[in-house]
C-alpha positions as CSV (number, residue, x, y, z in Angstrom):
1,M,-99.7,59.5,-44.3
2,G,-103.3,59.8,-45.1
3,N,-105.8,58.2,-43.7
4,S,-106.8,56.1,-46.9
5,A,-103.6,53.6,-46.5
6,L,-104.6,50.2,-45.6
7,L,-101.7,49.5,-44.0
8,Q,-99.4,52.0,-42.3
9,F,-95.8,51.3,-40.5
10,D,-95.2,54.8,-38.2
11,R,-91.8,54.9,-37.4
12,A,-92.0,50.7,-36.4
13,S,-88.8,49.2,-34.9
14,K,-87.9,45.7,-34.0
15,T,-85.2,44.4,-31.9
16,F,-84.5,40.7,-31.3
17,Q,-83.1,39.8,-28.1
18,G,-81.9,35.7,-29.0
19,G,-79.9,33.8,-27.2
20,G,-76.5,35.9,-27.6
21,K,-75.1,38.5,-25.4
22,H,-76.6,41.5,-27.6
23,P,-79.6,42.2,-28.7
24,V,-80.2,42.4,-32.7
25,V,-81.8,45.2,-33.9
26,A,-83.5,44.0,-37.1
27,L,-85.9,47.2,-38.3
28,Q,-85.2,50.7,-36.9
29,E,-88.0,53.6,-37.6
30,I,-89.6,52.0,-40.5
31,T,-92.0,54.5,-42.0
32,F,-94.1,54.2,-45.0
33,S,-97.9,53.4,-46.2
34,I,-99.2,51.2,-49.0
35,R,-102.8,52.2,-50.2
36,H,-105.7,49.9,-51.1
37,G,-105.0,47.8,-54.7
38,E,-101.4,49.1,-54.1
39,F,-98.5,46.4,-55.5
40,V,-95.6,47.0,-53.6
41,T,-92.4,45.5,-53.3
42,V,-89.7,45.5,-50.6
43,L,-85.9,45.0,-51.9
44,G,-82.9,44.5,-49.9
45,P,-80.0,42.1,-49.0
46,S,-80.3,39.5,-46.9
47,G,-80.5,39.8,-43.6
48,C,-81.5,43.1,-43.6
49,G,-85.2,42.8,-42.0
50,K,-87.4,42.6,-45.2
51,S,-89.1,39.4,-43.6
52,T,-89.5,40.8,-40.3
53,V,-91.5,44.0,-41.9
54,L,-94.0,41.1,-43.2
55,R,-94.1,39.4,-40.2
56,L,-95.2,42.5,-38.2
57,A,-97.5,43.3,-41.0
58,A,-99.1,39.7,-40.6
59,G,-99.3,40.2,-36.5
60,L,-96.8,37.3,-36.5
61,E,-94.4,39.7,-34.5
62,T,-95.3,43.2,-32.5
63,A,-93.4,46.4,-33.1
64,T,-90.9,47.3,-30.3
65,S,-91.2,50.7,-30.8
66,G,-93.6,52.9,-32.9
67,T,-96.7,51.7,-34.8
68,V,-97.8,48.8,-37.2
69,L,-101.7,50.0,-38.2
70,Y,-104.1,47.9,-40.5
71,E,-107.3,49.9,-41.4
72,G,-106.2,52.6,-39.0
73,Q,-106.0,50.1,-35.9
74,P,-102.8,48.3,-34.2
75,V,-102.0,44.9,-35.7
76,S,-102.3,43.0,-32.7
77,G,-102.3,39.4,-34.4
78,P,-102.8,37.6,-37.2
79,S,-106.4,37.9,-39.3
80,V,-107.7,36.4,-42.4
81,D,-107.6,39.8,-44.0
82,R,-104.1,39.4,-44.3
83,G,-102.9,36.3,-46.3
84,F,-99.6,35.0,-46.0
85,V,-97.3,33.0,-48.7
86,F,-93.8,31.8,-47.4
87,Q,-91.0,31.2,-49.5
88,S,-90.5,27.6,-48.4
89,Y,-93.7,25.1,-50.3
90,S,-95.9,25.2,-47.2
91,A,-98.8,22.3,-47.3
92,F,-100.8,20.3,-45.4
93,P,-99.1,16.6,-46.7
94,W,-101.8,14.3,-45.6
95,L,-104.7,16.7,-47.7
96,T,-105.1,16.5,-51.7
97,V,-104.4,19.4,-54.1
98,S,-108.2,20.2,-53.4
99,Q,-108.3,19.9,-49.7
100,N,-105.5,22.3,-49.1
101,T,-106.8,24.8,-51.8
102,G,-110.4,24.9,-49.7
103,F,-108.8,24.6,-46.4
104,G,-109.5,27.9,-45.3
105,L,-112.9,28.5,-46.8
106,S,-115.9,28.2,-43.6
107,K,-118.6,25.6,-44.2
108,E,-120.8,28.8,-44.3
109,F,-119.7,28.9,-48.3
110,G,-121.9,25.3,-48.7
111,A,-122.7,24.1,-52.1
112,S,-120.8,27.2,-53.4
113,R,-117.6,26.0,-51.9
114,E,-116.9,23.6,-54.2
115,K,-117.5,25.6,-57.3
116,E,-114.5,28.3,-55.9
117,I,-112.4,25.7,-55.0
118,S,-112.6,24.4,-58.5
119,K,-112.3,28.1,-59.8
120,W,-108.7,29.0,-58.3
121,L,-107.6,25.5,-59.3
122,S,-108.2,26.2,-62.9
123,L,-106.8,30.0,-62.2
124,M,-103.6,28.3,-61.3
125,G,-103.6,25.3,-63.7
126,L,-104.0,22.9,-60.7
127,A,-107.2,21.4,-61.7
128,E,-106.1,18.1,-62.9
129,F,-103.9,17.4,-60.1
130,A,-107.4,18.3,-57.6
131,D,-106.9,14.5,-56.2
132,A,-103.0,14.5,-56.1
133,Y,-101.1,15.0,-52.9
134,P,-98.6,17.5,-53.0
135,R,-95.5,15.5,-52.4
136,A,-96.8,14.8,-56.4
137,L,-96.0,18.3,-57.5
138,S,-92.9,20.3,-58.6
139,G,-91.6,23.4,-57.0
140,G,-94.1,25.7,-58.9
141,M,-96.9,23.9,-58.6
142,R,-96.6,23.9,-55.2
143,Q,-96.2,27.4,-54.8
144,R,-99.3,27.8,-57.1
145,L,-101.3,25.9,-54.5
146,A,-100.0,27.9,-51.7
147,L,-100.9,30.9,-53.6
148,A,-104.5,29.6,-54.1
149,R,-105.1,28.7,-50.9
150,S,-104.3,32.4,-49.5
151,M,-105.9,33.6,-52.2
152,I,-109.1,31.8,-52.2
153,V,-110.4,33.4,-48.9
154,N,-110.0,36.9,-50.5
155,P,-107.6,39.0,-48.5
156,K,-107.8,42.5,-48.7
157,L,-103.9,42.3,-47.9
158,L,-101.6,39.2,-49.5
159,L,-98.0,39.2,-48.2
160,L,-95.3,37.4,-50.1
161,D,-92.4,36.2,-48.4
162,E,-89.7,35.8,-51.5
163,P,-92.2,33.0,-52.6
164,F,-90.2,32.4,-55.9
165,G,-86.9,32.8,-54.6
166,A,-86.3,28.3,-54.6
167,L,-87.5,28.3,-58.3
168,D,-85.8,27.8,-61.5
169,E,-85.3,31.2,-63.5
170,R,-88.3,30.2,-66.3
171,T,-90.4,28.9,-63.7
172,R,-90.0,31.9,-61.7
173,E,-91.1,34.3,-64.4
174,N,-94.0,31.9,-65.2
175,M,-95.2,32.6,-61.3
176,Q,-94.6,36.3,-61.6
177,Q,-96.7,36.5,-64.9
178,L,-99.8,34.1,-63.0
179,L,-99.3,36.2,-60.2
180,L,-99.4,39.5,-61.9
181,D,-102.5,38.1,-63.8
182,V,-104.1,37.0,-60.7
183,V,-104.1,40.4,-58.7
184,S,-105.3,42.1,-61.8
185,K,-108.1,40.2,-61.6
186,T,-109.1,40.9,-58.0
187,D,-109.0,44.3,-55.7
188,C,-106.3,42.3,-53.3
189,T,-103.5,44.7,-51.8
190,I,-100.0,43.4,-52.0
191,L,-97.0,43.4,-50.3
192,F,-93.9,41.5,-51.7
193,V,-90.5,41.0,-50.4
194,T,-87.9,40.3,-52.6
195,H,-83.7,40.5,-52.9
196,D,-84.4,40.5,-57.0
197,I,-83.8,44.0,-58.6
198,R,-85.6,43.1,-61.7
199,E,-88.8,41.2,-59.9
200,A,-89.1,44.4,-57.6
201,I,-89.8,46.7,-60.5
202,L,-91.5,44.4,-62.8
203,L,-94.1,43.4,-60.1
204,G,-94.4,46.5,-58.1
205,D,-96.8,49.8,-58.2
206,R,-94.0,50.9,-55.5
207,V,-90.6,49.6,-54.7
208,I,-89.2,49.9,-50.7
209,L,-85.5,50.1,-50.9
210,L,-84.2,48.7,-47.4
211,S,-80.7,49.4,-46.1
212,T,-78.4,46.5,-44.5
213,R,-79.3,45.4,-41.0
214,P,-80.7,47.5,-39.1
215,G,-83.1,47.9,-41.8
216,K,-83.9,51.1,-43.0
217,V,-86.2,52.7,-45.7
218,L,-83.5,54.1,-47.9
219,R,-85.9,54.7,-50.8
220,D,-89.6,54.7,-51.8
221,L,-89.7,54.6,-56.0
222,G,-92.7,54.7,-58.2
223,C,-92.6,52.5,-60.8
224,P,-93.5,54.3,-64.0
225,L,-93.9,50.9,-66.1
226,S,-97.4,50.4,-67.9
227,K,-100.2,47.8,-67.8
228,P,-100.7,45.2,-67.8
229,R,-97.1,43.7,-67.2
230,G,-95.0,41.4,-68.9
231,R,-91.2,40.4,-69.8
232,Q,-91.7,43.5,-73.1
233,H,-91.2,45.8,-70.0
234,L,-87.6,44.5,-69.4
235,R,-86.3,46.1,-72.2
236,T,-87.7,49.9,-72.1
237,P,-85.9,52.5,-71.1
238,E,-88.0,53.6,-68.0
239,F,-87.2,49.8,-66.5
240,N,-83.6,50.1,-67.5
241,S,-83.5,53.8,-65.9
242,L,-85.1,52.7,-62.7
243,Y,-82.7,49.8,-62.5
244,E,-79.7,51.7,-62.7
245,T,-81.5,53.9,-60.2
246,I,-81.5,51.0,-57.5
247,L,-78.6,49.0,-58.6
248,D,-76.3,52.5,-57.8
249,E,-77.8,52.6,-54.4
250,F,-78.3,48.3,-53.3
251,P,-76.7,48.1,-50.0
252,A,-73.6,46.1,-50.3
């Protein structure tokens, strides 16, 4: 793995002891790297350890063996450089949409703080809900809020754990396009977990396919789709060819 990698997994394994008699091996000798500015999707069936990959990258879990490196250093805990967007709609219910968005900004931003909050509310289409509370938002709007709160601190790496999985199809498509548009305006690196083959191909520069548990890397595939990405790519020969390749190898 090259020195230019932002994030590196080198034969990283994770075993959970749990409450049962036998330990659960979630990941087994995972090896891959992500370069600065890449959008990498991690694809696999439920229970294959996809979320564990993200939690190791975030520093929320520690590898049982092997190493996980961020900018060449072992990941030892969470960092503002590594943002995390969960599948569940996480927001502070006692704070307004504006306050939630700016929660991670330090006071050092001073007068520019409100300007930065307004910018991200506008980018996410939430400006008119700035003074509302999260309970007033739909599921898609809450995920836009979670994305704004993560992106506003300008993370180098953004980790997304099936963030659109609970949304209806149209809202999911809109959120996919919004994410692509926002990422194109930043230099943020993305590691995105999904179990949806179409989503993995449409969003990713690369698709890392995991096996059933214990999760192992089956394939690391480049996505040859042109940019900017959009729904029109779903009908291209390149998309269909990669879709069929992954479908043939997708673990049962």
